N, CA and C atoms as a LAMMPS dump frame, in Angstrom:
ITEM: TIMESTEP
0
ITEM: NUMBER OF ATOMS
432
ITEM: BOX BOUNDS ff ff ff
-5.0000000000000000e+02 5.0000000000000000e+02
-5.0000000000000000e+02 5.0000000000000000e+02
-5.0000000000000000e+02 5.0000000000000000e+02
ITEM: ATOMS id mol type element x y z
1 1 1 N -411.422 -432.769 -34.444
2 1 2 C -410.414 -431.784 -35.121
3 1 3 C -410.547 -431.677 -36.65
4 2 1 N -410.682 -431.148 -37.332
5 2 2 C -410.854 -431.366 -39.183
6 2 3 C -409.353 -431.372 -39.574
7 3 1 N -408.992 -432.505 -40.257
8 3 2 C -407.542 -432.782 -41.393
9 3 3 C -407.653 -434.096 -40.732
10 4 1 N -406.433 -434.25 -40.524
11 4 2 C -404.872 -434.993 -40.631
12 4 3 C -403.721 -434.478 -39.55
13 5 1 N -403.817 -434.636 -38.828
14 5 2 C -403.023 -433.702 -37.784
15 5 3 C -401.423 -434.211 -38.381
16 6 1 N -400.564 -433.858 -38.061
17 6 2 C -398.896 -433.944 -38.426
18 6 3 C -398.147 -434.384 -36.867
19 7 1 N -397.758 -435.46 -37.282
20 7 2 C -396.794 -436.039 -36.784
21 7 3 C -395.691 -436.411 -36.988
22 8 1 N -394.969 -436.846 -36.445
23 8 2 C -393.394 -437.818 -36.539
24 8 3 C -394.137 -438.549 -38.248
25 9 1 N -393.069 -437.711 -38.636
26 9 2 C -392.866 -439.031 -40.182
27 9 3 C -394.326 -438.33 -41.367
28 10 1 N -395.023 -437.551 -40.776
29 10 2 C -395.953 -437.043 -41.495
30 10 3 C -395.819 -435.79 -41.931
31 11 1 N -396.466 -435.543 -43.519
32 11 2 C -396.224 -434.041 -44.003
33 11 3 C -397.339 -433.051 -43.652
34 12 1 N -397.463 -431.907 -43.422
35 12 2 C -399.172 -431.529 -43.65
36 12 3 C -399.433 -431.455 -45.05
37 13 1 N -400.609 -431.813 -45.706
38 13 2 C -400.892 -431.227 -46.693
39 13 3 C -400.813 -429.966 -46.901
40 14 1 N -400.458 -429.901 -48.389
41 14 2 C -399.821 -428.42 -48.861
42 14 3 C -401.228 -427.99 -49.208
43 15 1 N -401.19 -426.865 -48.627
44 15 2 C -402.288 -426.146 -49.293
45 15 3 C -402.413 -424.696 -50.522
46 16 1 N -400.747 -424.743 -50.842
47 16 2 C -400.768 -424.356 -51.852
48 16 3 C -400.358 -424.255 -53.264
49 17 1 N -401.371 -425.322 -53.133
50 17 2 C -402.878 -426.498 -54.798
51 17 3 C -403.711 -426.164 -54.642
52 18 1 N -404.262 -425.73 -55.906
53 18 2 C -405.861 -426.687 -55.626
54 18 3 C -405.875 -427.445 -55.862
55 19 1 N -407.166 -427.31 -54.621
56 19 2 C -407.871 -428.842 -54.192
57 19 3 C -408.054 -429.984 -55.869
58 20 1 N -408.274 -429.428 -56.658
59 20 2 C -408.668 -430.129 -57.578
60 20 3 C -407.703 -430.777 -58.039
61 21 1 N -406.534 -430.791 -57.463
62 21 2 C -404.844 -431.43 -58.672
63 21 3 C -404.887 -432.491 -57.503
64 22 1 N -405.386 -433.41 -57.672
65 22 2 C -404.857 -435.098 -57.322
66 22 3 C -404.145 -435.815 -57.859
67 23 1 N -404.105 -436.816 -56.922
68 23 2 C -403.018 -438.254 -57.811
69 23 3 C -403.474 -438.298 -59.593
70 24 1 N -404.415 -438.331 -59.471
71 24 2 C -404.855 -438.568 -60.539
72 24 3 C -405.043 -437.247 -62.009
73 25 1 N -404.816 -436.079 -61.523
74 25 2 C -404.433 -434.829 -62.339
75 25 3 C -402.743 -435.183 -62.383
76 26 1 N -402.112 -435.427 -61.499
77 26 2 C -400.987 -435.592 -61.727
78 26 3 C -400.38 -436.501 -62.869
79 27 1 N -400.931 -438.137 -62.577
80 27 2 C -400.72 -438.724 -63.345
81 27 3 C -401.262 -438.502 -64.614
82 28 1 N -402.096 -438.101 -65.579
83 28 2 C -402.697 -437.098 -66.199
84 28 3 C -401.668 -436.3 -66.978
85 29 1 N -401.437 -435.435 -66.461
86 29 2 C -400.283 -434.552 -66.635
87 29 3 C -398.55 -435.718 -67.182
88 30 1 N -398.181 -436.272 -66.381
89 30 2 C -397.504 -437.102 -66.663
90 30 3 C -397.52 -438.322 -67.99
91 31 1 N -398.606 -438.655 -68.32
92 31 2 C -399.411 -438.975 -69.524
93 31 3 C -399.114 -438.485 -70.155
94 32 1 N -399.612 -437.53 -70.375
95 32 2 C -399.508 -436.192 -71.472
96 32 3 C -397.468 -435.517 -71.599
97 33 1 N -397.115 -435.758 -71.044
98 33 2 C -395.472 -435.299 -71.125
99 33 3 C -394.863 -436.64 -71.593
100 34 1 N -395.438 -437.786 -70.737
101 34 2 C -394.641 -438.979 -71.737
102 34 3 C -394.855 -439.13 -73.217
103 35 1 N -396.1 -438.77 -72.91
104 35 2 C -396.375 -439.3 -75.024
105 35 3 C -396.248 -438.369 -75.918
106 36 1 N -395.84 -436.897 -74.983
107 36 2 C -395.259 -436.351 -75.604
108 36 3 C -393.859 -436.903 -76.195
109 37 1 N -392.806 -437.371 -75.039
110 37 2 C -391.707 -437.742 -74.931
111 37 3 C -391.864 -438.58 -75.98
112 38 1 N -392.564 -439.615 -75.665
113 38 2 C -392.526 -440.914 -76.709
114 38 3 C -392.881 -440.788 -78.164
115 39 1 N -394.363 -439.814 -78.256
116 39 2 C -393.989 -439.251 -79.871
117 39 3 C -393.067 -438.044 -80.74
118 40 1 N -392.43 -437.394 -79.857
119 40 2 C -391.337 -436.949 -80.732
120 40 3 C -390.455 -437.857 -80.654
121 41 1 N -390.122 -439.46 -80.036
122 41 2 C -388.798 -440.191 -80.492
123 41 3 C -389.953 -441.105 -81.58
124 42 1 N -390.949 -441.66 -81.243
125 42 2 C -391.169 -443.01 -82.099
126 42 3 C -391.936 -442.244 -83.212
127 43 1 N -391.607 -440.987 -83.506
128 43 2 C -392.087 -440.334 -84.832
129 43 3 C -391.224 -441.01 -85.869
130 44 1 N -390.159 -440.894 -84.999
131 44 2 C -388.79 -441.019 -86.282
132 44 3 C -388.267 -442.195 -85.934
133 45 1 N -388.705 -443.291 -85.276
134 45 2 C -388.188 -444.66 -85.169
135 45 3 C -388.091 -445.605 -85.438
136 46 1 N -388.903 -445.971 -86.766
137 46 2 C -388.287 -446.462 -88.021
138 46 3 C -387.89 -445.68 -88.948
139 47 1 N -387.388 -444.715 -89.119
140 47 2 C -387.627 -443.755 -89.953
141 47 3 C -386.192 -443.75 -90.696
142 48 1 N -385.645 -442.684 -91.193
143 48 2 C -384.078 -443.305 -92.32
144 48 3 C -382.695 -443.005 -91.644
145 49 1 N -381.886 -443.668 -91.804
146 49 2 C -381.119 -443.792 -90.951
147 49 3 C -379.567 -442.706 -91.757
148 50 1 N -378.485 -442.79 -91.619
149 50 2 C -377.422 -442.581 -92.463
150 50 3 C -377.483 -443.416 -93.295
151 51 1 N -377.548 -443.948 -94.563
152 51 2 C -377.166 -445.053 -95.149
153 51 3 C -378.622 -446.126 -95.676
154 52 1 N -379.503 -445.094 -95.005
155 52 2 C -380.518 -446.461 -95.163
156 52 3 C -381.587 -445.883 -95.824
157 53 1 N -382.676 -446.595 -96.412
158 53 2 C -384.17 -445.623 -97.141
159 53 3 C -384.902 -445.807 -95.592
160 54 1 N -385.901 -444.899 -96.162
161 54 2 C -386.456 -444.325 -95.421
162 54 3 C -387.761 -445.751 -94.857
163 55 1 N -387.779 -446.055 -93.886
164 55 2 C -388.793 -446.611 -93.382
165 55 3 C -389.862 -446.12 -92.963
166 56 1 N -390.952 -446.824 -92.932
167 56 2 C -392.725 -446.248 -92.782
168 56 3 C -392.497 -445.924 -90.448
169 57 1 N -393.255 -445.249 -90.028
170 57 2 C -393.09 -444.983 -88.687
171 57 3 C -394.013 -445.013 -87.807
172 58 1 N -393.076 -445.835 -86.66
173 58 2 C -394.401 -446.538 -85.848
174 58 3 C -394.988 -445.219 -84.49
175 59 1 N -396.272 -445.648 -84.68
176 59 2 C -396.595 -444.403 -83.45
177 59 3 C -396.804 -445.603 -82.113
178 60 1 N -395.444 -444.59 -81.637
179 60 2 C -394.852 -445.487 -80.008
180 60 3 C -396.322 -445.501 -79.156
181 61 1 N -396.778 -444.333 -78.872
182 61 2 C -397.85 -444.574 -78.186
183 61 3 C -399.363 -445.345 -77.997
184 62 1 N -399.112 -445.35 -79.504
185 62 2 C -400.332 -446.55 -79.898
186 62 3 C -399.905 -448.162 -80.059
187 63 1 N -398.891 -448.204 -80.226
188 63 2 C -398.173 -449.145 -80.264
189 63 3 C -398.242 -449.802 -79.266
190 64 1 N -397.877 -449.104 -78.012
191 64 2 C -398.035 -449.133 -76.033
192 64 3 C -399.008 -449.546 -75.908
193 65 1 N -400.323 -449.163 -75.967
194 65 2 C -401.444 -449.172 -76.024
195 65 3 C -402.136 -450.571 -75.982
196 66 1 N -402.086 -450.537 -77.468
197 66 2 C -402.572 -451.856 -78.156
198 66 3 C -402.078 -453.043 -76.999
199 67 1 N -400.662 -453.031 -77.415
200 67 2 C -399.601 -454.012 -76.419
201 67 3 C -400.467 -454.448 -75.061
202 68 1 N -401.162 -453.319 -74.345
203 68 2 C -400.94 -453.317 -73.084
204 68 3 C -402.494 -453.522 -72.856
205 69 1 N -403.108 -453.303 -74.288
206 69 2 C -404.698 -453.468 -73.624
207 69 3 C -404.995 -455.028 -74.946
208 70 1 N -404.753 -454.654 -76.047
209 70 2 C -405.311 -456.179 -76.94
210 70 3 C -405.411 -457.483 -76.449
211 71 1 N -403.801 -457.792 -76.037
212 71 2 C -404.09 -459.593 -75.064
213 71 3 C -405.298 -459.315 -74.399
214 72 1 N -405.657 -458.611 -73.236
215 72 2 C -406.441 -458.875 -72.336
216 72 3 C -408.048 -459.127 -72.809
217 73 1 N -408.182 -458.535 -74.225
218 73 2 C -409.662 -458.334 -74.734
219 73 3 C -409.959 -460.168 -74.895
220 74 1 N -411.446 -460.276 -75.059
221 74 2 C -412.039 -461.163 -75.052
222 74 3 C -412.105 -461.772 -76.428
223 75 1 N -412.171 -460.544 -77.84
224 75 2 C -411.966 -461.104 -78.529
225 75 3 C -410.859 -460.167 -79.614
226 76 1 N -410.709 -459.965 -80.956
227 76 2 C -409.483 -459.903 -81.505
228 76 3 C -409.8 -458.337 -81.981
229 77 1 N -410.446 -457.674 -81.593
230 77 2 C -410.903 -456.539 -81.107
231 77 3 C -409.81 -455.591 -81.326
232 78 1 N -409.172 -454.479 -82.407
233 78 2 C -408.004 -453.993 -82.452
234 78 3 C -408.272 -452.523 -81.385
235 79 1 N -407.199 -451.906 -80.868
236 79 2 C -407.449 -450.674 -80.5
237 79 3 C -407.4 -449.885 -80.851
238 80 1 N -407.901 -448.643 -81.282
239 80 2 C -408.324 -447.507 -81.988
240 80 3 C -406.811 -446.847 -82.076
241 81 1 N -406.787 -446.315 -83.559
242 81 2 C -405.075 -445.484 -83.937
243 81 3 C -403.942 -446.691 -83.83
244 82 1 N -404.357 -447.699 -83.236
245 82 2 C -403.14 -448.507 -83.452
246 82 3 C -402.792 -449.702 -84.503
247 83 1 N -403.642 -449.721 -85.565
248 83 2 C -403.422 -450.9 -86.492
249 83 3 C -402.515 -450.62 -87.137
250 84 1 N -402.249 -449.305 -87.457
251 84 2 C -400.826 -449.757 -88.608
252 84 3 C -399.489 -450.058 -87.989
253 85 1 N -399.505 -449.549 -87.082
254 85 2 C -398.186 -449.497 -86.199
255 85 3 C -397.757 -450.703 -85.792
256 86 1 N -399.049 -451.882 -85.158
257 86 2 C -399.19 -453.071 -84.976
258 86 3 C -398.731 -453.85 -85.792
259 87 1 N -399.471 -453.498 -87.635
260 87 2 C -398.833 -454.316 -88.869
261 87 3 C -397.653 -454.569 -89.023
262 88 1 N -397.054 -453.216 -88.703
263 88 2 C -395.715 -452.59 -89.258
264 88 3 C -394.486 -453.886 -88.066
265 89 1 N -395.219 -453.875 -86.706
266 89 2 C -394.241 -454.881 -86.2
267 89 3 C -394.184 -456.038 -86.128
268 90 1 N -395.771 -456.44 -86.494
269 90 2 C -396.134 -457.079 -87.131
270 90 3 C -395.241 -458.56 -88.149
271 91 1 N -395.159 -457.655 -89.161
272 91 2 C -394.585 -457.908 -89.971
273 91 3 C -393.197 -458.316 -89.973
274 92 1 N -392.251 -457.034 -89.25
275 92 2 C -391.051 -457.163 -89.237
276 92 3 C -390.96 -458.843 -88.625
277 93 1 N -391.868 -458.913 -86.862
278 93 2 C -391.613 -460.629 -86.955
279 93 3 C -391.508 -461.323 -87.313
280 94 1 N -393.065 -461.642 -88.624
281 94 2 C -392.886 -462.342 -89.331
282 94 3 C -391.693 -462.475 -90.315
283 95 1 N -390.965 -461.967 -90.692
284 95 2 C -390.074 -461.866 -91.213
285 95 3 C -388.426 -462.254 -91.098
286 96 1 N -388.534 -462.362 -89.322
287 96 2 C -387.536 -463.071 -89.139
288 96 3 C -388.118 -464.19 -88.075
289 97 1 N -389.496 -464.414 -88.492
290 97 2 C -389.721 -465.781 -87.975
291 97 3 C -390.155 -466.386 -86.333
292 98 1 N -390.232 -465.349 -86.623
293 98 2 C -390.747 -465.02 -85.154
294 98 3 C -392.215 -465.244 -84.515
295 99 1 N -393.413 -464.875 -86.023
296 99 2 C -394.743 -464.663 -85.659
297 99 3 C -395.125 -464.761 -87.112
298 100 1 N -396.162 -466.606 -86.811
299 100 2 C -396.836 -466.727 -88.081
300 100 3 C -397.564 -465.843 -88.473
301 101 1 N -397.752 -466.028 -90.014
302 101 2 C -398.608 -465.06 -91.264
303 101 3 C -399.979 -464.976 -90.56
304 102 1 N -400.575 -465.936 -90.282
305 102 2 C -401.682 -466.016 -89.38
306 102 3 C -401.756 -465.212 -88.502
307 103 1 N -401.698 -464.207 -87.853
308 103 2 C -401.536 -463.495 -86.685
309 103 3 C -400.572 -462.408 -86.894
310 104 1 N -400.632 -461.943 -88.326
311 104 2 C -400.151 -460.47 -89.085
312 104 3 C -401.9 -459.942 -89.249
313 105 1 N -402.181 -459.58 -88.393
314 105 2 C -403.715 -458.901 -88.185
315 105 3 C -404.219 -457.977 -88.035
316 106 1 N -402.855 -456.756 -87.498
317 106 2 C -403.075 -455.561 -86.793
318 106 3 C -404.115 -455.712 -84.721
319 107 1 N -404.168 -456.824 -84.741
320 107 2 C -403.915 -457.191 -83.72
321 107 3 C -402.755 -457.438 -82.064
322 108 1 N -403.061 -456.615 -81.354
323 108 2 C -401.307 -456.983 -80.394
324 108 3 C -401.404 -458.163 -79.278
325 109 1 N -401.854 -459.282 -79.961
326 109 2 C -402.573 -460.404 -79.369
327 109 3 C -401.353 -461.296 -78.338
328 110 1 N -402.045 -462.358 -77.922
329 110 2 C -400.998 -462.99 -76.854
330 110 3 C -399.81 -463.514 -77.909
331 111 1 N -400.156 -463.828 -79.005
332 111 2 C -399.044 -464.599 -80.217
333 111 3 C -398.106 -463.347 -80.176
334 112 1 N -398.688 -461.669 -81.053
335 112 2 C -397.986 -461.225 -81.039
336 112 3 C -396.616 -461.289 -79.744
337 113 1 N -397.43 -460.645 -78.6
338 113 2 C -396.715 -460.463 -77.267
339 113 3 C -395.507 -461.443 -76.626
340 114 1 N -395.832 -462.56 -77.147
341 114 2 C -395.116 -463.751 -77.072
342 114 3 C -393.621 -463.979 -78.275
343 115 1 N -394.219 -463.847 -79.09
344 115 2 C -392.866 -463.44 -80.527
345 115 3 C -392.046 -462.045 -80.129
346 116 1 N -392.965 -460.927 -80.233
347 116 2 C -392.316 -459.959 -79.202
348 116 3 C -391.522 -460.285 -77.944
349 117 1 N -392.016 -461.115 -77.389
350 117 2 C -390.35 -461.136 -76.203
351 117 3 C -389.944 -461.926 -76.55
352 118 1 N -389.586 -462.726 -77.532
353 118 2 C -388.843 -463.684 -77.902
354 118 3 C -387.833 -462.757 -78.76
355 119 1 N -388.286 -461.839 -79.389
356 119 2 C -387.546 -461.124 -80.268
357 119 3 C -386.227 -460.709 -78.915
358 120 1 N -387.508 -460.005 -78.132
359 120 2 C -386.348 -459.03 -76.788
360 120 3 C -385.143 -460.511 -75.937
361 121 1 N -385.475 -461.111 -75.965
362 121 2 C -384.534 -462.306 -74.866
363 121 3 C -383.662 -462.513 -76.461
364 122 1 N -384.148 -462.399 -77.819
365 122 2 C -382.624 -462.842 -78.807
366 122 3 C -381.805 -461.234 -78.85
367 123 1 N -381.889 -460.625 -78.032
368 123 2 C -381.227 -459.51 -77.827
369 123 3 C -380.531 -459.042 -76.745
370 124 1 N -380.947 -460.242 -76
371 124 2 C -380.201 -460.562 -74.689
372 124 3 C -380.942 -460.096 -73.295
373 125 1 N -382.017 -459.596 -73.572
374 125 2 C -382.893 -458.845 -72.214
375 125 3 C -383.842 -460.083 -71.549
376 126 1 N -383.964 -460.252 -70.34
377 126 2 C -384.319 -461.403 -69.729
378 126 3 C -385.252 -460.623 -68.418
379 127 1 N -386.175 -461.552 -68.316
380 127 2 C -386.671 -461.618 -66.976
381 127 3 C -387.534 -460.248 -67.136
382 128 1 N -388.086 -459.123 -66.094
383 128 2 C -388.891 -458.217 -66.958
384 128 3 C -388.543 -457.203 -67.987
385 129 1 N -387.414 -457.54 -68.52
386 129 2 C -387.235 -456.727 -69.768
387 129 3 C -387.541 -457.264 -70.934
388 130 1 N -387.604 -458.868 -70.487
389 130 2 C -388.641 -459.326 -72.103
390 130 3 C -389.912 -459.665 -71.783
391 131 1 N -390.305 -458.799 -71.541
392 131 2 C -392.106 -459.001 -71.244
393 131 3 C -393.104 -459.022 -72.62
394 132 1 N -392.452 -459.004 -73.475
395 132 2 C -393.883 -458.673 -75.202
396 132 3 C -393.747 -457.385 -75.181
397 133 1 N -393.477 -456.34 -73.711
398 133 2 C -394.066 -455.023 -74.349
399 133 3 C -392.725 -454.307 -75.368
400 134 1 N -392.784 -453.502 -76.036
401 134 2 C -392.4 -453.011 -77.362
402 134 3 C -391.43 -451.804 -76.303
403 135 1 N -389.981 -451.69 -76.31
404 135 2 C -390.073 -450.267 -75.764
405 135 3 C -388.86 -449.879 -76.856
406 136 1 N -388.182 -449.048 -76.626
407 136 2 C -387.279 -448.188 -77.619
408 136 3 C -386.034 -449.09 -78.269
409 137 1 N -385.173 -449.149 -77.162
410 137 2 C -384.38 -450.588 -78.464
411 137 3 C -384.662 -451.201 -78.872
412 138 1 N -385.517 -452.682 -78.248
413 138 2 C -385.957 -452.952 -78.906
414 138 3 C -386.552 -453.236 -80.328
415 139 1 N -387.55 -451.663 -79.949
416 139 2 C -387.957 -451.263 -81.15
417 139 3 C -387.048 -451.141 -82.679
418 140 1 N -386.343 -450.333 -82.455
419 140 2 C -384.986 -449.901 -82.945
420 140 3 C -384.717 -451.192 -83.544
421 141 1 N -384.354 -451.83 -82.775
422 141 2 C -383.287 -453.419 -83.638
423 141 3 C -384.484 -454.11 -84.477
424 142 1 N -385.391 -454.295 -83.822
425 142 2 C -386.439 -454.865 -84.464
426 142 3 C -386.773 -453.798 -86.545
427 143 1 N -386.504 -452.717 -86.818
428 143 2 C -386.89 -452 -87.383
429 143 3 C -385.723 -452.142 -88.517
430 144 1 N -384.012 -452.427 -87.714
431 144 2 C -382.647 -452.336 -88.438
432 144 3 C -382.913 -453.901 -89.325
């Protein structure tokens, strides 16, 4: 018999969606929605608030991509489109004494990850919340 029988604990396959809609398609849609949300939030992430001067904005999507990709690279290549945002974060980490000036290069490498994790721990995060992967709250705190 073709197909998988619907037994106890199994749901029959849905036929109301096109066959081309796969898990990968759903992930792409979720990724676009997340990127749109992060982009909207990230666009004003380090922007001016009441009583403070305008600071450059960080591209959150590019920053997170760099934080996920750059440390695993064998070289010091920079993830496309992330250089400016990574430099802003690295400079802020340097200014707080968490990252040596040598590592302010636009590459979100292992030293930047370690420095960002130290920043997260300084905010009271621990365990999986202090991995060195930038989040909205810790990035806002770094920009203050």
